[in-house]
MARBA-3410 file (N, C-alpha, C, O; in Angstrom, 1 decimal):
94
1.9,9.1,-6.2,2.9,8.2,-6.6,2.7,7.9,-8.1,1.7,7.5,-8.6 ~ 3.8,8.1,-8.8,3.8,7.7,-10.3,4.9,6.7,-10.6,6.1,6.8,-10.3 ~ 4.4,5.6,-11.3,5.5,4.7,-11.8,5.3,4.5,-13.3,4.1,4.6,-13.8 ~ 6.4,4.3,-14.1,6.1,4.2,-15.4,7.2,3.2,-16.0,8.4,3.3,-15.6 ~ 6.6,2.2,-16.9,7.5,1.2,-17.5,7.2,1.2,-18.9,6.5,2.2,-19.4
7.5,0.3,-19.6,7.2,0.3,-21.1,5.8,0.0,-21.4,5.3,0.4,-22.5 ~ 5.0,-0.6,-20.5,3.6,-0.8,-20.7,2.6,0.2,-20.2,1.5,0.3,-20.7 ~ 2.9,0.8,-19.3,2.0,1.6,-18.6,2.5,2.7,-17.8,3.7,2.7,-17.4 ~ 1.6,3.8,-17.5,1.9,4.8,-16.4,0.9,4.7,-15.3,-0.3,4.9,-15.6 ~ 1.3,4.3,-14.1,0.4,4.2,-13.0,0.5,5.4,-12.0,1.6,5.7,-11.6
-0.6,5.9,-11.6,-0.7,7.1,-10.7,-1.6,6.7,-9.5,-2.8,6.3,-9.6 ~ -1.0,6.8,-8.4,-1.8,6.5,-7.2,-1.9,7.8,-6.5,-0.9,8.4,-6.0 ~ -3.1,8.3,-6.4,-3.3,9.6,-5.7,-4.7,9.7,-5.4,-5.6,8.9,-5.9 ~ -5.1,10.7,-4.4,-6.7,11.0,-4.1,-7.1,11.5,-5.4,-6.4,12.2,-6.2 ~ -8.4,11.2,-5.6,-9.1,11.7,-7.0,-9.1,13.3,-7.0,-8.9,13.8,-8.1
-9.2,13.9,-6.0,-9.1,15.4,-6.0,-7.8,16.1,-6.3,-7.7,17.3,-6.5 ~ -6.8,15.3,-6.2,-5.4,15.7,-6.6,-5.1,15.6,-8.0,-4.1,16.1,-8.5 ~ -6.0,15.0,-8.8,-5.6,14.9,-10.4,-6.9,15.1,-11.1,-7.3,14.3,-12.0 ~ -7.6,16.2,-10.9,-8.8,16.4,-11.6,-9.0,16.5,-13.1,-10.1,16.4,-13.7 ~ -7.7,16.9,-13.6,-7.6,17.1,-15.0,-6.7,16.0,-15.7,-6.3,16.1,-16.9
-6.5,15.0,-15.0,-5.8,13.9,-15.6,-6.6,13.1,-16.4,-7.7,12.7,-15.9 ~ -6.3,12.8,-17.8,-7.0,12.0,-18.8,-6.4,10.6,-18.6,-5.3,10.4,-19.0 ~ -7.3,9.6,-18.0,-6.9,8.4,-17.8,-7.7,7.3,-18.6,-8.8,7.5,-19.0 ~ -7.0,6.2,-18.8,-7.7,5.1,-19.6,-8.6,4.2,-18.7,-9.7,3.7,-19.1 ~ -8.0,4.0,-17.4,-8.8,2.9,-16.6,-8.5,3.5,-15.0,-7.4,4.0,-14.7
-9.6,3.3,-14.3,-9.5,3.7,-12.9,-9.9,2.4,-12.2,-10.9,1.7,-12.5 ~ -9.1,2.1,-11.1,-9.6,1.0,-10.3,-10.9,1.1,-9.8,-11.4,2.1,-9.3 ~ -11.6,0.0,-9.9,-13.0,0.0,-9.3,-13.4,0.3,-8.0,-14.3,0.9,-7.6 ~ -12.3,-0.3,-7.2,-12.5,0.0,-5.6,-11.6,1.2,-5.1,-10.7,1.6,-5.8 ~ -12.0,1.7,-4.0,-11.1,2.7,-3.4,-10.1,2.0,-2.4,-10.5,1.2,-1.6
-8.8,2.5,-2.5,-7.8,1.8,-1.6,-7.4,3.0,-0.8,-7.7,4.2,-1.1 ~ -6.7,2.6,0.4,-6.1,3.5,1.3,-4.7,3.2,1.3,-4.3,2.0,1.3 ~ -3.8,4.2,1.4,-2.4,4.0,1.6,-2.0,4.0,2.9,-2.3,4.9,3.7 ~ -1.2,3.1,3.3,-0.6,3.0,4.7,1.0,3.1,4.6,1.6,2.2,4.0 ~ 1.5,4.1,5.1,3.0,4.2,5.2,3.4,3.3,6.3,2.9,3.4,7.4
4.3,2.4,6.0,5.1,1.7,7.1,6.4,2.5,7.3,7.4,2.5,6.6 ~ 6.2,3.3,8.4,7.3,4.3,8.7,8.3,3.6,9.7,8.3,3.8,10.9 ~ 9.1,2.9,8.9,10.1,2.2,9.7,11.5,2.3,8.8,11.4,2.4,7.5 ~ 12.7,2.2,9.4,13.9,2.2,8.7,14.4,0.7,8.8,14.9,0.1,9.8 ~ 14.1,0.1,7.6,14.6,-1.2,7.3,15.7,-1.3,6.4,15.4,-0.9,5.2
16.8,-1.8,6.6,17.8,-2.0,5.6,17.5,-2.9,4.5,16.6,-3.8,4.7 ~ 18.1,-2.8,3.4,17.6,-3.5,2.1,17.9,-5.0,2.5,17.1,-5.8,2.0 ~ 18.9,-5.4,3.3,19.1,-6.8,3.4,18.2,-7.5,4.5,18.4,-8.7,4.8 ~ 17.3,-6.9,5.0,16.5,-7.4,6.0,15.5,-8.4,5.4,14.6,-7.9,4.7 ~ 15.6,-9.6,5.7,14.8,-10.7,5.0,13.4,-10.8,5.8,13.4,-10.9,7.0
12.4,-10.9,5.1,11.2,-11.2,5.7,10.2,-10.1,6.2,9.1,-10.5,6.5 ~ 10.6,-8.9,6.2,9.9,-7.9,6.8,8.4,-7.8,6.1,7.4,-7.8,6.8 ~ 8.4,-7.6,4.8,7.2,-7.4,4.1,6.5,-8.6,4.0,5.3,-8.6,3.8 ~ 7.2,-9.8,4.0,6.5,-11.2,3.9,5.8,-11.3,5.3,4.7,-12.0,5.2 ~ 6.2,-10.9,6.4,5.5,-10.9,7.6,4.3,-10.0,7.7,3.2,-10.4,8.2
4.4,-8.9,7.1,3.2,-8.0,7.1,2.3,-8.6,6.1,1.2,-8.7,6.6 ~ 2.5,-8.9,4.8,1.6,-9.5,4.0,1.0,-10.8,4.4,-0.2,-11.1,4.1 ~ 1.7,-11.6,5.1,1.1,-12.8,5.7,0.1,-12.6,6.7,-1.0,-13.2,6.7 ~ 0.3,-11.7,7.6,-0.6,-11.3,8.6,-1.9,-10.5,8.1,-3.0,-10.7,8.6 ~ -1.8,-9.8,7.1,-3.0,-9.3,6.2,-3.7,-10.3,5.6,-4.9,-10.4,5.6
-2.9,-11.3,4.9,-3.6,-12.2,4.3,-4.3,-13.2,5.2,-5.4,-13.7,4.8 ~ -3.8,-13.6,6.4,-4.5,-14.4,7.4,-5.8,-13.7,7.9,-6.7,-14.3,8.3 ~ -5.8,-12.4,7.8,-7.0,-11.6,8.2,-8.0,-11.5,7.0,-9.1,-10.9,7.2 ~ -7.8,-12.2,6.0,-8.7,-12.4,4.8,-8.6,-11.2,3.9,-9.5,-11.1,3.0 ~ -7.6,-10.5,3.9,-7.4,-9.2,3.0,-6.3,-9.3,2.1,-5.3,-10.0,2.3
-6.4,-8.5,0.9,-5.4,-8.5,-0.1,-4.8,-7.1,0.2,-5.5,-6.2,0.6 ~ -3.4,-7.0,-0.1,-2.8,-5.7,-0.2,-2.0,-5.5,-1.5,-1.7,-6.5,-2.2 ~ -1.7,-4.3,-1.8,-0.8,-4.0,-2.8,0.4,-3.4,-2.0,0.2,-2.7,-1.1 ~ 1.6,-3.7,-2.5,2.8,-3.3,-1.9,3.6,-2.3,-2.8,3.9,-2.6,-4.0 ~ 4.0,-1.2,-2.3,4.8,-0.3,-3.0,6.0,0.1,-2.1,5.9,0.5,-1.0
7.3,-0.2,-2.7,8.4,0.2,-2.0,9.3,1.3,-2.5,9.5,1.2,-3.7 ~ 9.8,2.2,-1.8,10.8,3.3,-2.3,11.9,3.1,-1.6,12.0,2.1,-0.9 ~ 12.8,3.9,-1.7,14.2,3.8,-1.1,14.1,4.0,0.5,14.8,3.3,1.2 ~ 13.3,4.9,0.9,13.2,5.2,2.3,11.9,4.6,3.0,11.8,4.7,4.2 ~ 11.0,4.1,2.3,9.7,3.6,2.9,9.1,2.5,2.1,9.4,2.3,0.9
8.2,1.8,2.9,7.3,0.8,2.3,6.0,1.3,2.6,5.7,1.8,3.6 ~ 5.2,1.1,1.5,3.6,1.3,1.6,2.8,0.0,1.3,3.2,-0.9,0.5 ~ 1.7,0.0,2.0,0.7,-1.1,1.6,-0.6,-0.2,1.3,-0.9,0.9,1.8 ~ -1.3,-0.9,0.4,-2.6,-0.4,0.1,-3.6,-1.3,0.3,-3.5,-2.4,-0.1 ~ -4.7,-1.0,1.0,-5.8,-2.0,1.3,-7.1,-1.3,0.9,-7.2,-0.1,0.8
-8.1,-2.2,0.6,-9.4,-1.6,0.2,-9.9,-0.7,1.3,-9.7,-1.1,2.4 ~ -10.5,0.4,1.0,-11.1,1.3,2.0,-11.8,0.8,3.0,-11.7,1.2,4.1 ~ -12.7,-0.3,2.7,-13.7,-0.8,3.5,-13.0,-1.7,4.8,-13.7,-2.1,5.8 ~ -11.7,-2.0,4.5,-11.2,-3.0,5.5,-9.9,-2.3,6.1,-9.0,-2.9,6.6 ~ -9.9,-0.8,6.1,-8.7,-0.1,6.6,-8.7,-0.3,8.0,-7.5,-0.6,8.5
-9.6,-0.2,8.8,-9.6,-0.4,10.2,-9.1,-1.7,10.7,-8.4,-1.9,11.7 ~ -9.6,-2.7,9.9,-9.1,-4.1,10.2,-7.7,-4.3,9.9,-7.0,-5.1,10.6 ~ -7.1,-3.7,8.9,-5.7,-3.8,8.6,-5.0,-3.2,9.5,-4.0,-3.7,10.0 ~ -5.5,-1.8,9.8,-4.6,-1.0,11.0,-4.6,-1.9,12.2,-3.5,-2.0,12.8 ~ -5.7,-2.6,12.7,-5.6,-3.4,13.9,-4.6,-4.5,13.9,-3.9,-4.8,14.9
-4.4,-5.2,12.4,-3.4,-6.2,12.4,-2.1,-5.6,12.5,-1.3,-6.1,13.3 ~ -1.7,-4.6,11.8,-0.5,-3.8,11.9,-0.2,-3.4,13.4,0.9,-3.5,13.8 ~ -1.1,-3.0,14.2,-0.8,-2.6,15.6,-0.5,-3.9,16.4,0.4,-3.8,17.3 ~ -1.0,-5.1,16.2,-0.8,-6.4,16.8,0.6,-6.7,16.4,1.3,-7.4,17.1 ~ 1.1,-6.2,15.2,2.5,-6.6,14.7,3.6,-5.7,15.5,4.8,-6.0,15.5
3.1,-4.7,16.1,4.0,-3.7,16.8,4.0,-2.2,16.1,4.8,-1.4,16.6 ~ 3.2,-2.0,15.1,3.1,-0.7,14.4,2.6,0.2,15.3,1.7,-0.3,16.0 ~ 2.9,1.4,15.3,2.1,2.4,16.1,1.2,3.2,15.2,1.7,3.5,14.1 ~ 0.0,3.6,15.5,-0.9,4.3,14.5,-1.0,5.7,14.8,-1.7,6.4,14.1
END
């Protein structure tokens, strides 16, 4: 995933996918990307709020990325199983 704005270019990828990339800074922790594979219309209110609230109540932080057809959350690698358990309790299938 690549995003670009006037201040920066951000690349989200596995390290082995970008071996020749010259970068300024790498995040100190490893994160795992979780795709929320549901079709949610743009006018659906509160979907990501519910997901982020449940994860926060579990004591974890997330990064959210949305595209036209999917939403993704990123969690620290060491809490992946805990986050997946919370998503399953919300009704997501693993």
